[in-house]
N, C-alpha and C positions, 0 to 999 in steps of 0.2 A: 504494500500500500504506500501511496505517496501523498505527502502533505506539504503545502507551501505556507510558510509562516512569514507574514509581513511585519514591518516595524520592529525587527529584532535588534534589541540593544546589545551592546558588548557584554553587559552583565548577565544577559540571558543565554549566551552561546553555550557555556558549559552545561547548563541544565537541559537545553535542547539536545545536546549531544548525548547526555546521560539517559534521558527518557526516550529519545529516538532509538537508542540501542536496546533499552529494556523492552520497548514495545515492538521492536522489529519493523520499524517504518522508515521509509526514505524521506528525508526532510530537505526542502529547498528553503534556505534562509535568506530573506530579503531585508536589508537594513531600512529601506524606505517604506513609507506607508503605501497602502494599495492605491492604484490609480489606473486609468486606461493605458497609460504609457508602460506600466510594468505588469499589466494583467496577464500577459503571455507567460509570465513566470509560473503561472498555475497550470500550464498545459500538461495534461496527463495526471494531474492531482485529483484525488477524490475529495480531499478536504482542504480548507483554507483556514488559517489561524490569523486573527487580526487583533488590534486593540481598539482605539477610539476614533479612528478615521471614518468619516461618513461613507457609507456604501450605498450607492443609489442603483436604480434599475439598470442603467447602462452597464455598470461594472458587474452587477450580478449576471446580466445576460452574457457578457463576455466570458465570465467564469463558467457559466453553464455550458457554453460551447467548448470550453477546455476540459469538461468532464467533471466539474466540481459538483458534489452532492450535498455538502454541508459547509456552512460558514460558522466557525467557532470563534467567538470573541473571548479572549482570555482576560475578561473583565467581568464584574458583576453586572454592570449596565450593558444593555444591548439596544438602546433606543437609536443608536447611530446607524442601524441596519434597516433598510426599507422593508418593512414587514409585508406590505401588500405585494410588492414586486417579488419578494422571496416566495410568497404563497403561489403567485401566478406561475413562477418558473419551476416550482417544485423543489426548491432548495431549502433544506432544513437550516434552522438557526439555533445556536446554542450559546450559553454563557458559561462561566465557571464559578465555583465557590472557592473560598480559601479560609484559612483559620480566622475566626472572628476576633481573636486576641489582638491582631495587628492594628485594626482600626479602633477597637475598644480601648486599648491601652493609650493610643495616641489621643483619643477623645478625652480621657481623664487627665492626661498631661495638659491638653489645651484648656480644659476647665480650670485647672490649678493656675496655669499661667495667666489666664484672663482675670480670675478673681484676685490674684496677687500682684497684678499690674506689672508683669514681668517684662513686657516690651519696653515700658518706660524705664524700669530699673536698669535693664541691660544697655539701653541706648545712652542713658545718662552716665552709667559706669564707664562706657567707652570714651566719653568726653571728660572723664575724671571729675564728674559731679557726684559727690557722695552724700549729698544732703537728703533729708527725709521728706522734703516738700512734695505733696501730692502722690506719694507712692504707698500709702497705707492701704493694705488689702483687707479681705474678708476671709472668714473660715468656711470652707466648703461644708463642714459638718453641721453648721448652724443654718444652712440654707435648705429651701424646698426646691428639689430638682425635678424637672419634668423631662421624661424620655418619650419622644414621639417616634413610634416604630419599635416594636420589640421582637424583631426577627433575631437571627443569630447574633448580630452585632449589638443591637439594642439590649438583648438579654444579657450579653456578656458585660456591657456597660453597667447595667443594674447590679449584677453580681459583684463587680469590682467596687461599686459605690457603697456596698454594705459596710465596708471597713471604716468609712468616714463618718457614719452615723447620721447622715442627712435623711430627711424625709423625702421619699421618692414617689412621685405620681407618674403614671404611665398611660399611654394611649396606643391602641392598635385595633384594627378591624377584627382581629382574631386574638383576644386575650389568652394568655397562657396560664393555666391553673397553677403550674409549678412556680410561677413568679409572684403569686399573690401573697406569699409570706414575706416578700421583700419590698413589694411596691403595690400601691393602690391604683387600680385601673379606674380612670375617670374619662369624661368627655373632653374635647379640645377646649371648650370655653373655660372649664375648670383649670386646665393647664395654663391657659393664658392669664387667668385671674390670680392664681395662687402661687405661681412658681417664681422664684428669684433667678433661676437659671433654667434654660430650656435647651436640650440637645436633640438634634434631628437625625434619624436613621431610617429614612424612607426612600424607596426607589423613585425614579422620575416617572410619574404617571399624571393623568389628567387631574386626579383628585389631589395630588400633592403639589401641583403647579401653583406657585405663588401662595403657598399655604401661609407664609408670613407676608402680610400686605398692610396697607394703611389701616384697614378696619381691625385686623387682628392685633396689630401693634398697639392700637389705641386701647385695647382691652387689657394689655399686659401691665404689670407693675412698673412704676417708674424706676429706672435704673436696671431693668432686667438684663441679664447676660445671655447672649445667644451663641450657640455652638452649632456649626454646620459642617459635618464630615460626610454628608450624604451626596446631594446633587445641588448644583448651583440654582436650578430652577425652583427649588423649594422656597426661595426667598425672592421677593420683588426688590431688586437691588436699589432702585431709586427710592423706594419707601424706606428701606433699611438705612440708607445714607441720611435721609431727612430725619429719621428717628435718632440716629447717632448724633447728628448736629444739634438736635433740639434737646438731647439729654434723656429722651424716653428710653433709649437703649444705652445702658451704662458701658457695655463692652461687648465685643464680638470676637470669636475665633472662627476663621473660615478657611477650610482646606479646599473649598470649591467656590466657584462664582459663576454667574451667568455668562455665557459667551466666552468661556475659557478655552474652547477647543482649538483655536488657532494660535494660542499663546503657550499654554502649559506644555512642558517637556521640550521646549526650544530655548535657545540662548539669545536673548535680546539685549545683551550688554552693549551699551553705547548706541542703542537704536531707540527711536520713538516706539512706545509700546502699542499705541493704537487702541487702548481700552481705557476710556476716560473714567468710568466708574471704578475700575481697579486702581487707577492712579490716586483717586480721592480716598478710597478705603485704606490703601497701604500707607498713606501719609498720616492717618489718624493715630495718635498715640495709644488709643484704647482699642485698636483693632489689630489682632494678630492674624496675618495671612500666610498660608503655606501653599505650595503649588501642587495640590492634589497628590500628596505623598503619604497620606495616612496609611495606605495599604502597603507601603514599600518596605518589606522586610525579607530576609532570606527565605523564611518559611512560606510567606505568601506568594512570592514569585515562583518558588518551586511548585506550589500547589497549582498556580495558574497555568504553568506550562504543562505539567503532567496531565491535569484534567482536560485541557484543550486537546491534547493528543489523544487521550483515551476516549473523549467524546466523539471525535471524528471516527475512530476505529469502531466504536460501538454502533454508530449509525450505519456505516458502510457494511458492517457485518450483520445488520438486522437485529442487533441485540438491544436490550433496554438501555436507554440513554438518560441518566438522571439529570443531565445538564441541558437537555433540549428545551427550548422555550416555545418554539412553534415549528 
């Protein structure tokens, strides 16, 4: 069996070699993202592995003619693949799972950095300003924390938060019985009204789109801390900026932001960024921004590559594929 993997970073090569040998597949590794110009690299491949580059009907059609039967995104998100086109062409689409600890631990780190004003502390320390002005923080254990989305990552966040002693409120369309001893499931309006800090762990869907907006922000406590390690589309960026400028939101930690696709994972040093909202947010002393790296650990990358390969194999062999999304 042959699989073409696009957007292969240097740090992934050893893992592709390892799992390619273990699974007995021939791999074609392409450092660039998929495009019509390099679509021919999938000729004779039954599977294609990608990350977050948008894949439209034209590209899917070209891959179909190459013999591709499945597109596996080695990411949790898969909204970058044209679902309707894949359905029409008869191409299966899959995502991957990976250890939830990677994002959950990063989330707790971001929470602590936000409530302890770590961005300001570190920036001033580099400038040899060691005064205590405007850097007094808060204790996480005395806060009410809202966890929106209690899938594998949200659940792990809740379990990690137990040690801090904070009150935890949770929201999910499918509450988990096993979490009810650690968190109280409530509706979203209760999350907005009662939480000092809210963290989001939801996929990009129509229901989660701009879940944080002018109306929901108005319902939140003054000085609320917002953490987004999920998808940029969960938050209306313009509304968030306005709330930060007005003091409604006291701090934010964002690993994702709307319209990040053409920016993150590229080097824009000494170049205009071309993302006005990101420039505003990153300049704020109470906003911690990181470039969609919450997932980025040895364990997670290994899982992503292994499961992407195994997903392609399972589909082509007609076996049950736990990662197929449609």
